[in-house]
Structures are given as structure tokens and as C-alpha cells.
N, C-alpha and C positions, 0 to 999 in steps of 0.2 A: 274259893278266897282259902281253905286248906290248900291247894294242891300249888298254889301260887308261894305260897310257905314251905312246904318242903320242898320246892325246886330250888327259890331261892337259898336255904340251908345248905342242900346236894352242890348248887353251883358254890358254895363260902368254902368249903368243905374242902374240897377235890382240886380249889385253886390255893390253899392251904396245904395240901398236901402237896402241890407241885411245886411251892416254895420250899419245904423240905428237902423234895428232892435235888434240887436245884443248891441248898446250903449241905448234904453230904457228899456234893463231887468236891466242893472242897476241902474237905475236911482230910484231913492229912493225919495216919495212923501212924504211934511214937513208938517204939515198943523198950522197953527199959534194957538198957545198957550193963550189962554184969564186968567185962570187960572193955575199955576201950580201946581203940587203935592203939598200933604203937608203927614203927618206927623198924623196919628189919634192923636189929641190934642195937634197940633199945635210946636211953635218950643220948649216948654217948656218941654211938654212931651218930644220930640225926647232930649234935653238934659240930660234929666231923665236917657234914657234906656241906653245911652252913659253910661252918670256915671255910671249907677249899672251890665254893661256889657260888657264897656272896660278895657282891662290890660294893662297896661303898661310893653310890653318882656323885660325882664332883658337884660341886658347890660354890659359891662364892662365899657362901656364911659356914659356918663351922658347924656342923646339923650333928647330933646326937638324937638317939628315939627305939621308939618302937614303932613297927606297926604290925597290929592285926587283922592275921587274913582266917578266915574261914573257907572249910571246902569240906566236899561230901569223899567221905572213903568210902567207898563200894563195897560191894560181897566177896571181888576179885582181891581186895585191896590197891584197886587204881585208884589213882587221886581225878577226882573232878569237879566242877564248878567255882573253882575258886576267886574269894572275893572279896576286898578288904572292908572291916568293921573300922577299923581306927584310922585314923592316915596319918604320916610325919607330912608328909610332900609329895608330891605328883612323883617325880625321879624316883624317889627310897621307894613310891606303892610299885612301880611297876618294876623293882629291882625285887620285888617280894615277890610280885606275881609272877616272875620270868623264875626263879628261885625254885616256887613250888612246886611249877608246870614239868619241872628239871625233875622234880622229887621219884625216886622208884617206889614200886609198890609197898603197899605200906602192912602189916598184918591189920584184916580187918576185925575192927569190935564185934564182940559176940553176944547174945541176948542175954539172960536172966539167966538159962541154964547150963550158957556156959555150951552148949551144941550146937549152934545153930547161926556163921557169921550172918550180919544183918548190916544193912549201907547205917553210915551214922557221920553228920554233919560232925566237924573237928576244928575251933580255934583254938590258932596257935599266933604266938609271940613270934618276930625277929625283930633283932635288936639291931641296930646299927651305931657302933661307935668309932670314933677316929682315933686307931694309934700314935702312938706318938713318940 
């Protein structure tokens, strides 16, 4: 009887260890960011880039607003995995993604000591306005 209890205890304990291992594989370590990633040339250069490349989609309605795009800035500054996190309309979402994919490499984010480039998620609003 004692052996059966010990066996059941070990069986339950080993199953809980497997469950912990599976959960830890899903865990993503997020390092603190001291310096956020930045478009080369700063905010003014980003505004110029968007003004030059962003085209207001033609629609039947007068649509103004913002599309929020989230993307990853890799350690080398490359932009990857752009996705819409707040939509305006499909045509506007597609245009926002097109322009983000055109962007040159950014200055990557840095860790809390500022010594090491790190992969960073960045969210950026892209504003669409009809010029009168």
C-alpha cells in the first residue's frame, strides 16, 4: 500500500513538472528598454518620410483619422512583423502597412544600461488627413 501511494505521488509530481516545462516554453523575456528605437534623423525625418511616401487612399467618403501600426525593430534596426492594432478602413490599413514596409532601418532600442541593442516592439500612429 505504501508503494502505491509513493508511486501515485511520483506520477502526479512528474506530470506537474511536464506542465511547468510546457508553460515556460511560451514565456517571453521582455527586457527593460532605456532608449526606445528611433527613426534615423528623428521625428522630423520620420514626418518627411511619411509626407513623401504616404498616399491618401481614394474613397467615396471623406475619411480622416489614424491607423496604429505595431512592428518589431530588430537589433540591426530592420523593421519586421508590422501589424494593424487599430484600424481605420481596409484601404487605409493597407497603405499604412505598405509605408511601414518601405521604411529604412531604424536606430534600435537599447537595454537599461544603454550598452546593448535589443529587439523592441514599437507602436506608431499614422495620420491620414485630406488636404483642402
